[in-house]
LUMLO-682435 format. One line per 3 residues: their letters; for each residue x, y, z of C-alpha. Coordinates in nm, 3 decimals, padded with zeros to 5 digits. Example, Ala and Ser with C-alpha at 12.3 -4.5 7.8 and 13.67 -1.06 7.14 Angstrom:
<recs>
AS> 01.230,-00.450,00.780 | 01.367,-00.106,00.714
</recs>
This chain:
<recs>
MTA> 00.000,00.000,00.000 | 00.130,00.343,-00.094 | 00.116,00.628,00.155
DAG> -00.011,00.973,00.067 | 00.251,01.235,-00.011 | 00.425,01.347,00.306
EPQ> 00.275,01.063,00.512 | 00.487,00.777,00.652 | 00.431,00.442,00.483
IVA> 00.369,00.281,00.822 | 00.059,00.497,00.878 | -00.095,00.372,00.554
EVR> -00.013,00.013,00.650 | -00.173,00.049,00.994 | -00.486,00.201,00.839
HDL> -00.498,-00.086,00.591 | -00.478,-00.345,00.871 | -00.758,-00.170,01.063
RRG> -00.984,-00.167,00.756 | -00.922,-00.539,00.702 | -01.001,-00.621,01.064
QFF> -00.643,-00.722,01.146 | -00.641,-00.528,01.471 | -00.358,-00.711,01.647
RAY> -00.124,-00.664,01.352 | -00.225,-00.297,01.329 | -00.133,-00.249,01.693
DRA> 00.197,-00.433,01.657 | 00.294,-00.218,01.357 | 00.196,00.108,01.526
RAA> 00.367,00.020,01.853 | 00.694,-00.076,01.679 | 00.689,00.250,01.480
LEA> 00.618,00.452,01.795 | 00.912,00.293,01.974 | 01.136,00.384,01.681
TQA> 01.021,00.748,01.676 | 01.049,00.779,02.054 | 01.405,00.647,02.038
QGR> 01.475,00.948,01.813 | 01.319,01.182,02.070 | 00.996,01.234,01.874
DDA> 00.635,01.136,01.926 | 00.378,01.079,01.651 | 00.027,01.171,01.766
LLR> -00.148,00.997,01.476 | 00.043,00.673,01.527 | -00.038,00.685,01.899
LLA> -00.409,00.724,01.824 | -00.404,00.450,01.561 | -00.236,00.216,01.812
ATA> -00.495,00.302,02.077 | -00.780,00.248,01.830 | -00.642,-00.095,01.744
LVL> -00.643,-00.177,02.115 | -01.006,-00.065,02.147 | -01.097,-00.298,01.862
TGA> -00.922,-00.592,02.032 | -01.120,-00.524,02.350 | -00.829,-00.385,02.547
VAE> -01.009,-00.056,02.621 | -00.825,00.017,02.947 | -00.489,-00.020,02.773
ARE> -00.611,00.198,02.485 | -00.720,00.463,02.731 | -00.371,00.472,02.885
TAA> -00.220,00.516,02.538 | -00.448,00.813,02.468 | -00.396,00.977,02.809
AFD> -00.147,01.228,02.664 | -00.438,01.404,02.491 | -00.641,01.457,02.811
PLL> -00.485,01.797,02.896 | -00.584,01.932,02.554 | -00.947,01.838,02.612
DRL> -00.948,01.942,02.977 | -00.830,02.294,02.882 | -01.020,02.317,02.555
EPE> -01.194,02.648,02.493 | -01.418,02.562,02.198 | -01.452,02.925,02.087
RPA> -01.077,03.001,02.102 | -00.877,02.678,02.117 | -00.507,02.699,02.185
AEA> -00.276,02.621,01.894 | -00.220,02.255,01.988 | -00.591,02.196,02.048
AAL> -00.675,02.374,01.723 | -00.443,02.139,01.535 | -00.632,01.844,01.682
LDS> -00.972,01.991,01.589 | -00.848,02.059,01.236 | -00.741,01.697,01.187
PER> -01.061,01.498,01.115 | -00.887,01.162,01.146 | -00.714,01.234,01.477
AEL> -01.026,01.387,01.628 | -01.243,01.095,01.513 | -01.000,00.837,01.655
LGR> -00.970,01.016,01.987 | -01.345,01.056,02.014 | -01.390,00.686,01.952
IYR> -01.146,00.600,02.232 | -01.320,00.833,02.478 | -01.662,00.691,02.394
ASW> -01.535,00.335,02.438 | -01.385,00.430,02.774 | -01.717,00.581,02.885
REL> -01.928,00.289,02.770 | -01.707,-00.004,02.865 | -01.512,00.132,03.164
GAF> -01.778,00.363,03.305 | -01.545,00.665,03.283 | -01.804,00.944,03.291
EDL> -01.539,01.215,03.253 | -01.456,01.067,02.913 | -01.814,01.125,02.802
RRA> -01.755,01.493,02.874 | -01.423,01.486,02.687 | -01.588,01.320,02.386
RDL> -01.863,01.585,02.388 | -01.615,01.872,02.423 | -01.414,01.735,02.133
ELG> -01.718,01.718,01.903 | -01.837,02.057,02.028 | -01.501,02.213,01.950
RFR> -01.503,02.062,01.601 | -01.856,02.188,01.538 | -01.785,02.543,01.652
RHR> -01.473,02.550,01.438 | -01.609,02.384,01.124 | -01.992,02.396,01.156
GLV> -02.028,02.037,01.041 | -02.367,01.867,01.073 | -02.233,01.532,01.197
EGA> -02.007,01.690,01.460 | -02.290,01.913,01.583 | -02.544,01.631,01.606
TAA> -02.296,01.407,01.785 | -02.217,01.683,02.034 | -02.592,01.732,02.087
VLS> -02.654,01.362,02.159 | -02.355,01.341,02.394 | -02.477,01.656,02.572
RFL> -02.809,01.480,02.627 | -02.620,01.183,02.776 | -02.455,01.436,03.010
GET> -02.802,01.547,03.121 | -02.775,01.887,02.950 | -03.117,01.882,02.783
AGA> -03.132,02.253,02.702 | -02.777,02.254,02.566 | -02.856,01.952,02.352
REL> -03.155,02.133,02.197 | -02.948,02.443,02.126 | -02.682,02.235,01.953
ALA> -02.945,02.047,01.753 | -03.090,02.377,01.630 | -02.747,02.517,01.553
CLA> -02.623,02.219,01.352 | -02.944,02.205,01.145 | -02.917,02.578,01.076
AAP> -02.552,02.536,00.974 | -02.632,02.256,00.726 | -02.999,02.281,00.629
GGE> -03.155,01.980,00.455 | -02.882,01.901,00.201 | -02.950,01.577,00.013
DED> -02.687,01.595,-00.260 | -02.434,01.354,-00.113 | -02.429,00.979,-00.160
GEA> -02.217,00.714,00.003 | -02.083,00.727,00.356 | -02.087,01.107,00.385
GFA> -02.446,01.130,00.269 | -02.558,00.853,00.502 | -02.381,01.005,00.803
GAL> -02.528,01.347,00.729 | -02.885,01.217,00.686 | -02.862,01.015,01.007
AAA> -02.717,01.310,01.198 | -02.993,01.540,01.073 | -03.255,01.286,01.180
EAN> -03.105,01.267,01.530 | -03.099,01.643,01.565 | -03.464,01.661,01.460
LLL> -03.561,01.387,01.706 | -03.392,01.581,01.988 | -03.615,01.874,01.888
GRA> -03.931,01.660,01.873 | -03.964,01.699,01.495 | -04.069,01.345,01.409
EEA> -04.191,01.422,01.055 | -03.863,01.576,00.947 | -03.670,01.297,01.121
DRR> -03.880,01.047,00.926 | -03.788,01.217,00.599 | -03.415,01.219,00.675
LAE> -03.420,00.859,00.801 | -03.589,00.755,00.477 | -03.295,00.916,00.297
AGR> -03.046,00.739,00.526 | -03.230,00.411,00.470 | -03.199,00.453,00.094
LAA> -02.825,00.510,00.129 | -02.795,00.212,00.366 | -02.953,-00.028,00.115
GEP> -02.714,-00.315,00.048 | -02.492,-00.205,00.340 | -02.616,-00.403,00.644
ARG> -02.358,-00.245,00.876 | -02.510,00.099,00.812 | -02.851,-00.030,00.916
VEA> -02.701,-00.167,01.238 | -02.541,00.171,01.308 | -02.867,00.358,01.247
RQH> -03.069,00.128,01.473 | -02.807,00.167,01.746 | -02.835,00.545,01.723
LRD> -03.214,00.522,01.751 | -03.179,00.292,02.054 | -02.944,00.544,02.215
LAG> -03.199,00.821,02.171 | -03.486,00.607,02.295 | -03.278,00.518,02.600
LGV> -03.241,00.890,02.672 | -03.619,00.931,02.680 | -03.639,01.086,02.333
QVP> -03.960,00.992,02.151 | -03.872,00.765,01.857 | -04.197,00.672,01.677
ERL> -04.227,00.307,01.581 | -04.252,00.383,01.208 | -03.897,00.526,01.202
WAH> -03.741,00.185,01.263 | -03.897,00.055,00.941 | -03.640,00.248,00.735
FPP> -03.371,00.002,00.850 | -03.523,-00.349,00.846 | -03.280,-00.611,00.977
PEV> -03.169,-00.834,00.687 | -03.270,-01.199,00.683 | -02.983,-01.445,00.719
VIF> -03.061,-01.785,00.563 | -02.905,-02.115,00.663 | -02.948,-02.388,00.404
AGA> -02.938,-02.764,00.454 | -03.012,-02.984,00.155 | -03.002,-03.336,00.023
PAD> -02.716,-03.433,-00.209 | -02.768,-03.510,-00.575 | -02.844,-03.870,-00.661
RPG> -02.534,-04.059,-00.764 | -02.536,-04.261,-01.086 | -02.692,-04.597,-01.018
QKE> -02.855,-04.487,-00.691 | -03.156,-04.715,-00.626 | -03.383,-04.487,-00.421
AVL> -03.425,-04.145,-00.577 | -03.393,-03.843,-00.348 | -03.279,-03.564,-00.581
PPQ> -03.276,-03.707,-00.935 | -03.157,-03.489,-01.224 | -03.517,-03.422,-01.337
AEA> -03.591,-03.256,-01.000 | -03.307,-03.005,-01.015 | -03.485,-02.739,-01.220
PLA> -03.809,-02.755,-01.014 | -03.603,-02.725,-00.693 | -03.424,-02.421,-00.836
EAL> -03.760,-02.262,-00.919 | -03.894,-02.335,-00.570 | -03.584,-02.180,-00.414
DRL> -03.615,-01.871,-00.635 | -03.974,-01.821,-00.516 | -03.892,-01.876,-00.149
LGE> -03.585,-01.652,-00.150 | -03.789,-01.385,-00.323 | -04.040,-01.397,-00.037
LTA> -03.764,-01.384,00.226 | -03.561,-01.113,00.046 | -03.254,-01.259,00.217
PIG> -02.922,-01.096,00.120 | -02.696,-01.332,00.321 | -02.671,-01.711,00.323
YCS> -02.470,-01.986,00.493 | -02.442,-02.341,00.358 | -02.208,-02.612,00.237
LAA> -02.113,-02.677,-00.128 | -02.197,-03.043,-00.189 | -02.331,-03.151,-00.527
GSD> -02.707,-03.124,-00.533 | -02.928,-02.901,-00.319 | -02.637,-02.704,-00.173
LIF> -02.506,-02.587,-00.509 | -02.858,-02.525,-00.641 | -02.919,-02.299,-00.338
VEA> -02.590,-02.116,-00.394 | -02.676,-02.056,-00.759 | -03.019,-01.921,-00.660
MLR> -02.861,-01.683,-00.409 | -02.603,-01.563,-00.659 | -02.876,-01.492,-00.916
RGA> -03.018,-01.251,-00.655 | -02.682,-01.083,-00.602 | -02.676,-01.216,-00.244
EVN> -02.372,-01.286,-00.029 | -02.299,-01.657,00.027 | -02.068,-01.797,00.296
AVL> -01.976,-02.163,00.257 | -01.851,-02.405,00.522 | -01.686,-02.736,00.429
PFE> -01.667,-03.027,00.675 | -01.310,-03.122,00.586 | -01.017,-03.042,00.356
EAD> -01.137,-02.889,00.030 | -00.973,-03.114,-00.231 | -01.092,-03.421,-00.043
FVE> -01.440,-03.264,-00.016 | -01.459,-03.226,-00.394 | -01.352,-03.587,-00.447
RRV> -01.607,-03.724,-00.198 | -01.904,-03.486,-00.204 | -01.899,-03.340,-00.556
RPC> -01.721,-03.547,-00.823 | -01.904,-03.879,-00.760 | -02.228,-03.710,-00.875
GTR> -02.079,-03.627,-01.214 | -01.825,-03.392,-01.368 | -02.097,-03.135,-01.442
WVE> -02.126,-03.087,-01.066 | -01.751,-03.024,-01.042 | -01.793,-02.747,-01.301
RYE> -02.080,-02.598,-01.102 | -01.875,-02.623,-00.783 | -01.583,-02.440,-00.941
AAR> -01.810,-02.163,-01.071 | -01.978,-02.124,-00.731 | -01.642,-02.136,-00.554
KAV> -01.527,-01.830,-00.747 | -01.846,-01.633,-00.684 | -01.920,-01.689,-00.314
ADV> -01.791,-01.448,-00.051 | -01.611,-01.703,00.162 | -01.526,-02.075,00.176
TPV> -01.408,-02.204,00.514 | -01.319,-02.567,00.592 | -01.390,-02.630,00.962
CQD> -01.068,-02.830,00.973 | -00.789,-02.927,00.734 | -00.830,-03.300,00.798
LYL> -00.911,-03.557,00.533 | -01.236,-03.746,00.573 | -01.163,-04.072,00.754
GNP> -01.517,-04.204,00.753 | -01.627,-04.054,01.084 | -01.953,-03.855,01.038
VLL> -01.867,-03.642,01.342 | -01.702,-03.400,01.094 | -02.031,-03.360,00.905
RFA> -02.231,-03.280,01.218 | -01.963,-03.039,01.340 | -01.978,-02.856,01.006
NQV> -02.354,-02.813,01.054 | -02.292,-02.670,01.401 | -02.037,-02.426,01.262
IDG> -02.276,-02.318,00.984 | -02.548,-02.269,01.247 | -02.321,-02.077,01.485
RAR> -02.161,-01.854,01.220 | -02.501,-01.759,01.083 | -02.635,-01.681,01.431
LRA> -02.335,-01.463,01.511 | -02.372,-01.275,01.183 | -02.746,-01.232,01.231
AAL> -02.701,-01.107,01.587 | -02.451,-00.848,01.465 | -02.716,-00.729,01.218
DSA> -03.000,-00.721,01.477 | -03.155,-01.020,01.302 | -03.208,-01.394,01.351
PIL> -03.141,-01.675,01.103 | -03.398,-01.877,00.910 | -03.331,-02.242,00.826
VAA> -03.432,-02.349,00.475 | -03.414,-02.725,00.423 | -03.455,-02.928,00.104
WDY> -03.569,-03.240,00.288 | -03.699,-03.590,00.224 | -03.878,-03.747,00.517
LAE> -03.786,-04.095,00.389 | -03.413,-04.018,00.386 | -03.208,-04.160,00.671
PLP> -03.132,-03.886,00.934 | -02.756,-03.930,00.918 | -02.517,-03.688,01.095
GSP> -02.483,-03.375,00.885 | -02.802,-03.444,00.686 | -03.096,-03.200,00.654
SDF> -03.295,-03.419,00.895 | -03.012,-03.393,01.147 | -03.012,-03.013,01.112
IDH> -03.391,-02.991,01.148 | -03.386,-03.214,01.458 | -03.143,-02.974,01.627
WGD> -03.310,-02.652,01.506 | -03.590,-02.618,01.758 | -03.756,-02.301,01.619
PAR> -04.040,-02.398,01.382 | -04.136,-02.033,01.330 | -03.804,-01.976,01.151
LRI> -03.799,-02.299,00.950 | -03.894,-02.336,00.583 | -03.905,-02.685,00.431
LDL> -03.899,-02.775,00.064 | -04.032,-03.132,00.057 | -03.836,-03.329,-00.201
ADL> -04.086,-03.618,-00.190 | -04.366,-03.380,-00.292 | -04.144,-03.228,-00.558
RDS> -04.063,-03.572,-00.707 | -04.428,-03.677,-00.700 | -04.524,-03.365,-00.894
LPA> -04.279,-03.438,-01.177 | -04.446,-03.532,-01.506 | -04.355,-03.870,-01.649
DAP> -04.166,-03.702,-01.933 | -03.977,-03.452,-01.711 | -03.660,-03.360,-01.904
LPA> -03.311,-03.439,-01.786 | -03.054,-03.157,-01.766 | -02.873,-03.135,-02.099
DAE> -02.549,-03.277,-01.961 | -02.689,-03.527,-01.711 | -02.655,-03.843,-01.920
TAA> -02.294,-03.768,-02.010 | -02.216,-03.690,-01.650 | -02.367,-04.015,-01.532
SDA> -02.139,-04.220,-01.760 | -01.814,-04.075,-01.634 | -01.888,-04.018,-01.266
PAA> -01.625,-04.193,-01.054 | -01.702,-04.360,-00.725 | -01.608,-04.174,-00.410
PPS> -01.268,-04.283,-00.278 | -01.301,-04.538,00.000 | -01.259,-04.415,00.356
PGD> -00.976,-04.570,00.556 | -01.070,-04.872,00.760 | -01.023,-04.901,01.133
GPT> -00.813,-04.618,01.263 | -00.787,-04.382,01.556 | -01.110,-04.252,01.704
QAV> -01.215,-03.898,01.616 | -01.434,-03.677,01.832 | -01.521,-03.306,01.841
RAM> -01.374,-03.145,02.151 | -01.342,-02.797,02.296 | -00.983,-02.714,02.397
LFA> -00.823,-02.454,02.623 | -00.457,-02.360,02.628 | -00.344,-02.115,02.894
DVV> -00.009,-01.961,02.982 | 00.078,-01.791,03.311 | 00.202,-01.438,03.244
GYS> 00.477,-01.360,03.494 | 00.597,-01.717,03.535 | 00.931,-01.637,03.371
TIQ> 01.028,-01.431,03.678 | 00.977,-01.727,03.912 | 01.295,-01.901,04.030
DHH> 01.328,-02.248,04.178 | 01.294,-02.128,04.537 | 00.955,-01.977,04.444
LPA> 00.808,-02.306,04.315 | 00.652,-02.418,04.648 | 00.472,-02.083,04.661
FWS> 00.363,-02.127,04.298 | 00.210,-02.468,04.380 | 00.029,-02.306,04.672
FLQ> -00.101,-02.041,04.434 | -00.232,-02.307,04.192 | -00.397,-02.492,04.480
AVR> -00.573,-02.172,04.582 | -00.689,-02.133,04.222 | -00.816,-02.493,04.220
DRL> -01.006,-02.434,04.544 | -01.179,-02.133,04.390 | -01.274,-02.327,04.079
GSR> -01.469,-02.579,04.285 | -01.689,-02.796,04.065 | -01.624,-02.595,03.746
LDP> -01.354,-02.843,03.640 | -01.584,-03.145,03.674 | -01.692,-03.153,03.305
AVH> -01.330,-03.167,03.184 | -01.240,-03.490,03.005 | -00.871,-03.403,03.015
VGS> -00.659,-03.171,03.230 | -00.289,-03.150,03.157 | -00.005,-02.916,03.242
WGD> 00.365,-02.874,03.191 | 00.548,-02.595,03.366 | 00.313,-02.298,03.364
ALF> 00.105,-02.413,03.065 | -00.245,-02.559,03.107 | -00.435,-02.779,02.861
IVT> -00.801,-02.852,02.938 | -01.051,-03.037,02.718 | -01.430,-03.072,02.740
EHA> -01.703,-03.222,02.522 | -01.903,-02.899,02.500 | -01.800,-02.539,02.433
VEL> -02.016,-02.389,02.707 | -01.846,-02.608,02.968 | -01.503,-02.490,02.861
AEI> -01.613,-02.127,02.849 | -01.725,-02.158,03.213 | -01.388,-02.307,03.306
AVG> -01.202,-02.028,03.125 | -01.399,-01.762,03.314 | -01.342,-01.942,03.644
LTR> -00.967,-01.963,03.582 | -00.944,-01.596,03.483 | -01.136,-01.481,03.790
AFE> -00.940,-01.706,04.023 | -00.607,-01.575,03.893 | -00.733,-01.220,03.943
AVD> -00.858,-01.293,04.294 | -00.566,-01.488,04.445 | -00.289,-01.259,04.569
ARA> 00.034,-01.411,04.437 | 00.255,-01.173,04.635 | 00.084,-01.264,04.962
LGL> 00.187,-01.624,04.897 | 00.552,-01.527,04.849 | 00.570,-01.487,04.472
PVR> 00.757,-01.185,04.328 | 00.492,-01.072,04.074 | 00.121,-01.068,04.006
LRL> 00.022,-01.365,03.791 | -00.233,-01.347,03.511 | -00.355,-01.590,03.248
RIG> -00.337,-01.573,02.872 | -00.616,-01.800,02.739 | -00.699,-01.931,02.393
LHA> -00.998,-02.155,02.311 | -01.062,-02.367,02.003 | -01.292,-02.650,01.896
GPV> -01.271,-02.916,01.630 | -01.226,-03.284,01.558 | -00.932,-03.448,01.736
FTG> -00.797,-03.799,01.765 | -00.822,-03.981,02.093 | -00.649,-04.295,02.205
DHP> -00.390,-04.451,02.433 | -00.028,-04.345,02.399 | 00.176,-04.642,02.266
LSG> 00.454,-04.595,02.527 | 00.282,-04.466,02.840 | -00.063,-04.619,02.791
EQV> -00.215,-04.290,02.903 | -00.510,-04.147,02.714 | -00.407,-03.863,02.485
LYG> -00.563,-03.619,02.239 | -00.374,-03.520,01.927 | -00.409,-03.382,01.577
GNV> -00.399,-03.055,01.387 | -00.675,-02.892,01.590 | -00.484,-02.948,01.914
NRA> -00.190,-02.766,01.755 | -00.416,-02.485,01.635 | -00.558,-02.439,01.985
ARI> -00.203,-02.411,02.120 | -00.116,-02.142,01.861 | -00.404,-01.911,01.962
EPI> -00.296,-01.861,02.324 | 00.040,-01.685,02.261 | -00.119,-01.395,02.069
TVP> -00.393,-01.310,02.320 | -00.420,-01.028,02.574 | -00.358,-01.123,02.942
GRI> -00.675,-01.130,03.149 | -00.899,-01.176,02.843 | -01.045,-01.490,02.687
YAS> -00.997,-01.530,02.313 | -01.151,-01.803,02.101 | -01.140,-01.924,01.744
EQF> -01.434,-01.875,01.513 | -01.498,-02.251,01.530 | -01.525,-02.243,01.910
VAL> -01.755,-01.940,01.909 | -01.976,-02.093,01.639 | -02.007,-02.411,01.845
LAS> -02.085,-02.202,02.155 | -02.360,-02.015,01.965 | -02.503,-02.340,01.827
EHS> -02.510,-02.500,02.173 | -02.685,-02.194,02.311 | -02.952,-02.205,02.039
AAD> -03.015,-02.575,02.114 | -03.040,-02.504,02.489 | -03.274,-02.211,02.419
AEA> -03.501,-02.430,02.206 | -03.511,-02.697,02.476 | -03.596,-02.437,02.740
RMT> -03.889,-02.315,02.529 | -04.022,-02.668,02.495 | -03.994,-02.746,02.868
GEP> -04.106,-02.404,02.993 | -03.774,-02.343,03.167 | -03.611,-01.998,03.172
APA> -03.410,-01.934,02.857 | -03.031,-01.940,02.907 | -02.848,-01.610,02.867
AWA> -02.620,-01.580,02.566 | -02.245,-01.538,02.598 | -02.098,-01.210,02.482
CRY> -01.886,-01.261,02.170 | -01.711,-00.973,01.996 | -01.521,-01.010,01.672
RGE> -01.155,-00.918,01.714 | -01.031,-00.973,01.360 | -00.816,-01.214,01.167
LAL> -00.471,-01.256,01.314 | -00.153,-01.447,01.248 | -00.109,-01.745,01.479
AKN> 00.214,-01.827,01.658 | 00.491,-02.029,01.489 | 00.371,-01.949,01.136
YGR> 00.056,-02.159,01.183 | -00.151,-01.955,00.941 | -00.427,-01.706,01.016
QVV> -00.733,-01.741,01.235 | -01.052,-01.541,01.290 | -01.069,-01.466,01.663
YEI> -01.338,-01.345,01.903 | -01.320,-01.227,02.261 | -01.580,-01.396,02.481
APP> -01.725,-01.299,02.816 | -02.000,-01.452,03.033 | -02.366,-01.353,03.007
GSG> -02.442,-01.025,03.178 | -02.080,-00.912,03.196 | -02.134,-00.635,02.942
RGQ> -01.793,-00.694,02.786 | -01.814,-00.735,02.416 | -02.170,-00.603,02.401
GAE> -02.125,-00.231,02.461 | -02.291,-00.017,02.200 | -02.087,00.260,02.047
LTR> -02.172,00.583,01.871 | -01.971,00.534,01.554 | -01.946,00.831,01.320
</recs>
């Protein structure tokens, strides 16, 4: 990436990482550059703010706030009408002011630092009085209302509307931000009709940009929470998008005795999907890419210009050989075309298929969880669409298996393949290339025979930060510390199927993600609560925790006879822990998807039994980051227990 003239290349690289969601790498770049400039006796304000913003986006708000503390005196002495030279330079730099405002708002919302709400307001107020911008003025007005300054908020709302009256000539991000800001200012003034008009404009500009709709709804929630009247009709300008999960039967293989999805049924299924998707107006889908219903669904979504996210149950080349090619080479061509057009293809693991259907069921859980996380981020909920045959065996990973675990009939749409077959005329045409494909379709490669047992497990790796300072004469105190931690954990460790340690590293395994999440929280809290220095240790000890889930091998070690877990997913779990923030719990996308899927199943069961619904865990996306020891890249979330507030704080993003 090339920097603008006069701008350091590193600044452009950090911005690029932030835009791509690579927040840890952005922070590492900015921090290294800051250290280099400080060694030369200089300080770079923009780099400092970019580094702090990256920390906010990783969830380390307290650390970000410390990084931005150098700017506090400017805001504490800011005279909006006549700012001093240094403060004026800040107000005249839109990027620096926006970054600093974001940090202050995060500090207020997530750390409860009320004085930072005032600083954020003063910053926006200073920018408005200097530049008379609509967005700055409306933001200052809303923040003033949060400060309890109702009259001042009204005055600012009037002033910003007078400074930028009704302009509707901008498109894109600037036009959307301006329309939304004007609507907020009008709502503060009780002008619902004008707010409705400007929100309609913002809604038009948000079309096809789900994140803008989320932002607008959050702004309306903020105002409603302040007691501002937000008429119900205003929310209709930003309808949450439908997120569709698809589960479908595979195409019949040449020579298959019992028809489920014969070639003649493909076109009618495509037509039925076109009609259903038109009714749902769903712009986002999650599915697999097997020959048959999956690829027909993908093609229907792509015809609508929708975004499709695909999940494969095992390594991609092996998937094609087992789940695509045996149905005919025409399906391989359709797979390759779909593969190029979909937004994302993610294998849940890089293993080959060894005949254990646990991989197929796990892929369904990951599809379910990823879709639920995406829908929640868009203020929506997923719908399951299934191309299903009630006569088909409910094997793991099949549509019947997905339906059995869904539990929400109100958000389930079934396309009955038996009805579709029965409605076919006797002379229903074959696809043009079906007969040729049937003649050259190879059999799926055989799965290996008896081998090691595979099972899906949730895994925790933890490292004790501060252990490197412990010498041999401290070890008895360290064991006492760990015993105190164990005492605080109590029964939380009971669900663990494996607990191992070497030195200061911990490795804990459970069958379910929610069990391991509870253990991770218990460990973190125990390490925070036990006073290491009181036990004779030289430093405070904290945990660095990484969580992952996936298929692993289990068996007895040939030499020791002890039961062990091994495989690529164990290694991946171990590579997440070294790049996490001490005191926080980070998890792979696979773990978080499994956690979300388990929660949805528990919620459905609670509804059926009349029990209270379980609270959802807080999961916040932290970006894609490079794993330790060159182990590739991994999408990572920070998780926190229900009701903690971490990871769920709303933010006024401008």
